ZARO-562893 format. One line per field, with one value per residue: residue in three letters; x, y, z of N, C-alpha, C in turn. Coordinates in Angstrom, 3 decimals. Example, Ala and Ser with C-alpha at 12.3 -4.5 7.8 and 13.67 -1.06 7.14 Angstrom:
2
res = [ALA / SER];
n_c1 = [13.190 / 12.850];
n_c2 = [-5.690 / -2.250];
n_c3 = [7.800 / 7.080];
ca_c1 = [12.300 / 13.670];
ca_c2 = [-4.500 / -1.060];
ca_c3 = [7.800 / 7.140];
c_c1 = [13.200 / 12.900];
c_c2 = [-3.300 / 0.030];
c_c3 = [7.800 / 7.870];
//
This chain:
86
res = [MET / LYS / TYR / ALA / LEU / THR / LYS / SER / ILE / PRO / VAL / THR / ILE / LYS / GLN / GLY / GLU / ASP / GLY / GLU / PHE / ILE / ALA / SER / LEU / GLU / GLU / ALA / ASN / ILE / ALA / MET / SER / GLY / GLU / THR / ALA / TRP / GLU / ALA / THR / ARG / ASN / LEU / ILE / ALA / ASN / ILE / LEU / ASP / VAL / PHE / ASP / ILE / TYR / ALA / SER / GLU / GLU / GLY / ASN / LEU / GLY / PRO / GLU / PRO / ILE / ARG / GLN / LEU / ARG / GLU / LEU / ARG / LEU / TYR / ILE / HIS / GLN / SER / VAL / ASP / VAL / LEU / GLU / LYS];
n_c1 = [-16.348 / -15.543 / -16.240 / -15.149 / -16.091 / -14.267 / -14.888 / -17.886 / -19.797 / -20.323 / -23.246 / -25.253 / -28.597 / -30.972 / -34.055 / -35.248 / -36.811 / -38.530 / -39.407 / -37.853 / -35.266 / -31.906 / -28.964 / -25.775 / -22.204 / -20.476 / -17.776 / -16.408 / -17.520 / -19.707 / -22.888 / -26.280 / -29.634 / -33.109 / -36.489 / -37.283 / -35.830 / -34.473 / -34.106 / -32.451 / -30.216 / -29.479 / -28.840 / -26.688 / -24.811 / -24.280 / -23.161 / -20.906 / -19.365 / -18.979 / -17.514 / -15.287 / -14.219 / -13.619 / -11.838 / -9.813 / -8.836 / -7.755 / -5.824 / -3.194 / -3.595 / -5.190 / -6.572 / -6.115 / -8.567 / -10.088 / -8.128 / -8.112 / -10.753 / -10.688 / -8.816 / -10.296 / -12.476 / -11.147 / -10.794 / -13.040 / -13.818 / -12.565 / -11.259 / -11.741 / -10.227 / -11.477 / -11.129 / -10.601 / -11.457 / -10.132];
n_c2 = [-14.350 / -12.441 / -9.294 / -6.330 / -3.385 / -0.410 / 2.111 / 4.108 / 4.217 / 6.967 / 7.437 / 8.912 / 9.706 / 10.321 / 11.417 / 11.006 / 12.881 / 11.138 / 9.598 / 7.488 / 6.273 / 7.243 / 6.009 / 6.830 / 6.637 / 9.138 / 9.984 / 7.858 / 7.713 / 5.983 / 4.713 / 3.634 / 2.705 / 2.455 / 1.411 / 2.137 / 3.900 / 2.119 / -0.107 / 1.045 / 1.615 / -0.967 / -2.060 / -0.408 / -1.144 / -3.822 / -3.329 / -1.791 / -3.731 / -5.546 / -3.956 / -3.420 / -6.049 / -6.754 / -4.694 / -4.974 / -7.502 / -7.046 / -5.163 / -4.447 / -3.858 / -1.655 / 1.506 / 5.084 / 6.207 / 3.910 / 3.037 / 5.187 / 4.985 / 2.451 / 2.972 / 4.831 / 3.212 / 1.442 / 2.958 / 2.542 / -0.173 / -3.545 / -6.728 / -9.754 / -12.723 / -16.018 / -18.009 / -21.194 / -22.661 / -25.038];
n_c3 = [37.964 / 40.802 / 42.329 / 44.035 / 45.681 / 45.934 / 46.576 / 46.676 / 43.672 / 41.646 / 40.374 / 37.918 / 37.316 / 34.898 / 33.468 / 30.263 / 27.562 / 26.321 / 28.355 / 29.121 / 31.277 / 31.982 / 33.163 / 34.312 / 34.494 / 34.506 / 34.564 / 33.457 / 31.026 / 30.474 / 29.927 / 30.386 / 29.503 / 30.581 / 31.296 / 33.819 / 36.631 / 38.269 / 36.541 / 34.582 / 36.156 / 37.000 / 34.488 / 33.870 / 35.847 / 35.104 / 32.589 / 33.265 / 34.604 / 32.504 / 30.667 / 32.271 / 32.605 / 29.908 / 29.099 / 31.039 / 30.419 / 27.941 / 28.236 / 27.338 / 24.697 / 24.312 / 23.280 / 23.833 / 25.013 / 26.014 / 27.862 / 29.651 / 30.580 / 31.850 / 33.849 / 35.323 / 36.122 / 37.791 / 40.028 / 41.467 / 41.494 / 41.884 / 40.836 / 42.555 / 43.732 / 43.782 / 46.584 / 47.711 / 50.715 / 52.936];
ca_c1 = [-15.432 / -16.139 / -15.779 / -15.275 / -16.090 / -13.299 / -15.656 / -19.176 / -19.769 / -21.225 / -24.156 / -26.193 / -29.801 / -31.798 / -35.177 / -35.299 / -38.101 / -39.374 / -39.782 / -36.848 / -34.254 / -30.513 / -28.039 / -24.431 / -20.987 / -19.997 / -16.312 / -15.906 / -18.253 / -20.493 / -24.287 / -27.273 / -30.999 / -34.110 / -37.835 / -37.344 / -34.513 / -33.837 / -33.673 / -31.309 / -29.083 / -29.091 / -28.174 / -25.399 / -23.904 / -23.874 / -22.286 / -19.633 / -18.598 / -18.576 / -16.437 / -14.135 / -13.651 / -13.054 / -10.671 / -8.749 / -8.238 / -7.096 / -5.162 / -2.023 / -4.005 / -6.205 / -6.242 / -6.107 / -9.837 / -10.340 / -7.173 / -8.623 / -11.957 / -10.276 / -8.198 / -11.404 / -13.219 / -10.332 / -10.957 / -14.259 / -13.976 / -11.466 / -11.614 / -11.201 / -10.042 / -12.129 / -10.182 / -11.275 / -10.954 / -10.178];
ca_c2 = [-13.448 / -11.636 / -7.917 / -5.606 / -1.931 / 0.289 / 3.264 / 4.210 / 4.657 / 8.111 / 7.235 / 9.984 / 9.191 / 11.373 / 10.930 / 11.663 / 13.392 / 9.998 / 8.890 / 6.487 / 6.719 / 7.032 / 5.963 / 6.955 / 6.923 / 10.149 / 10.046 / 6.781 / 7.802 / 4.755 / 4.975 / 2.651 / 3.183 / 1.509 / 1.975 / 2.705 / 4.279 / 0.894 / -0.899 / 1.737 / 1.419 / -2.380 / -2.208 / 0.271 / -1.986 / -4.948 / -2.817 / -1.417 / -4.961 / -6.073 / -3.099 / -3.662 / -7.360 / -6.716 / -3.815 / -5.542 / -8.648 / -6.549 / -3.927 / -4.129 / -3.538 / -0.605 / 2.866 / 6.061 / 6.364 / 2.742 / 3.038 / 6.166 / 4.429 / 1.389 / 3.635 / 5.398 / 2.113 / 0.873 / 3.781 / 2.120 / -1.626 / -4.433 / -8.134 / -10.543 / -14.113 / -17.001 / -18.857 / -22.322 / -22.962 / -26.470];
ca_c3 = [38.633 / 41.864 / 42.344 / 45.293 / 45.553 / 46.765 / 47.033 / 46.000 / 42.282 / 41.501 / 39.245 / 37.618 / 36.673 / 34.308 / 32.678 / 28.978 / 27.112 / 25.939 / 29.578 / 29.455 / 32.229 / 31.607 / 34.296 / 33.753 / 35.248 / 33.567 / 34.546 / 32.598 / 29.768 / 30.324 / 30.255 / 29.942 / 29.682 / 31.035 / 31.450 / 35.171 / 37.149 / 38.759 / 35.385 / 33.990 / 37.066 / 36.895 / 33.188 / 33.971 / 36.647 / 34.257 / 31.542 / 33.899 / 34.847 / 31.196 / 30.160 / 33.138 / 32.247 / 28.554 / 29.072 / 31.875 / 29.719 / 26.726 / 28.658 / 26.516 / 23.326 / 24.342 / 22.883 / 24.927 / 25.724 / 26.867 / 28.979 / 30.603 / 31.183 / 32.762 / 35.003 / 36.098 / 36.743 / 38.874 / 41.227 / 42.147 / 41.619 / 41.515 / 40.804 / 43.655 / 43.343 / 44.631 / 47.317 / 48.346 / 52.041 / 53.251];
c_c1 = [-16.208 / -15.489 / -15.946 / -15.249 / -15.021 / -13.892 / -16.950 / -19.014 / -20.773 / -22.078 / -25.088 / -27.375 / -30.626 / -32.937 / -35.227 / -36.700 / -39.065 / -39.807 / -38.791 / -35.811 / -32.867 / -29.691 / -26.631 / -23.372 / -20.217 / -18.479 / -15.698 / -16.615 / -19.001 / -21.914 / -25.160 / -28.658 / -31.899 / -35.452 / -38.049 / -35.925 / -33.755 / -33.307 / -32.457 / -30.057 / -28.571 / -28.341 / -26.793 / -24.393 / -23.387 / -22.894 / -20.927 / -18.772 / -18.137 / -17.403 / -15.160 / -13.443 / -12.952 / -11.786 / -9.523 / -8.060 / -7.466 / -6.222 / -3.974 / -2.363 / -5.013 / -5.667 / -6.357 / -7.426 / -10.187 / -9.376 / -7.647 / -9.852 / -11.608 / -9.647 / -9.278 / -12.181 / -12.452 / -10.335 / -12.105 / -14.368 / -12.661 / -11.974 / -10.995 / -11.179 / -10.773 / -11.049 / -10.980 / -10.640 / -11.110 / -10.555];
c_c2 = [-12.687 / -10.259 / -7.340 / -4.115 / -1.352 / 1.587 / 3.325 / 4.762 / 5.801 / 7.997 / 8.431 / 9.365 / 10.370 / 10.717 / 11.738 / 12.125 / 12.276 / 9.170 / 7.826 / 7.095 / 6.368 / 7.080 / 6.011 / 7.109 / 7.870 / 10.185 / 8.985 / 6.757 / 6.502 / 5.065 / 3.851 / 3.216 / 2.065 / 2.198 / 2.600 / 3.085 / 3.047 / 0.056 / -0.262 / 1.541 / -0.010 / -2.629 / -1.558 / -0.577 / -3.158 / -4.483 / -2.410 / -2.655 / -5.587 / -5.275 / -3.340 / -4.978 / -7.324 / -5.882 / -4.373 / -6.705 / -8.230 / -5.330 / -3.519 / -3.689 / -2.397 / 0.726 / 3.806 / 6.159 / 5.130 / 2.641 / 4.002 / 5.636 / 3.341 / 1.979 / 4.226 / 4.297 / 1.505 / 1.734 / 3.268 / 0.621 / -2.343 / -5.866 / -8.805 / -12.004 / -15.018 / -17.862 / -19.955 / -22.594 / -24.462 / -26.673];
c_c3 = [39.701 / 41.845 / 43.735 / 44.990 / 46.458 / 47.293 / 46.221 / 44.589 / 42.124 / 40.233 / 39.124 / 36.885 / 36.188 / 33.535 / 31.388 / 28.634 / 26.734 / 27.152 / 29.997 / 30.400 / 31.706 / 32.885 / 33.722 / 34.842 / 34.335 / 33.451 / 33.631 / 31.246 / 29.456 / 30.769 / 29.712 / 30.236 / 30.187 / 31.191 / 32.821 / 35.588 / 37.623 / 37.596 / 34.719 / 34.846 / 36.998 / 35.581 / 33.203 / 34.735 / 35.818 / 33.181 / 32.097 / 34.102 / 33.541 / 30.625 / 30.962 / 32.747 / 30.896 / 28.528 / 29.900 / 31.164 / 28.467 / 27.004 / 27.786 / 25.109 / 23.241 / 23.838 / 24.064 / 25.701 / 26.556 / 28.053 / 30.060 / 31.328 / 32.196 / 34.013 / 35.913 / 36.822 / 37.907 / 40.129 / 42.088 / 42.386 / 41.342 / 41.548 / 42.011 / 43.222 / 44.322 / 45.284 / 47.987 / 49.684 / 52.299 / 54.682];
//
């Protein structure tokens, strides 16, 4: 699946006391960690797309919090369809 950004995703990066970095999209309550800020951000991006895919495919069966998270994610990204040109 391909994705398109509709606007920049506001990522927050913090370094924990153990030296590990935490990247988060606080509005959607999604966070990932990594040994570097870049690794944490890369992990967050992958997780955002995974959550988006899972929630979008199960939209009719989601509870209130996942529905809120999906709505928040849709402010920033959407899926685009591959079109074959002849």
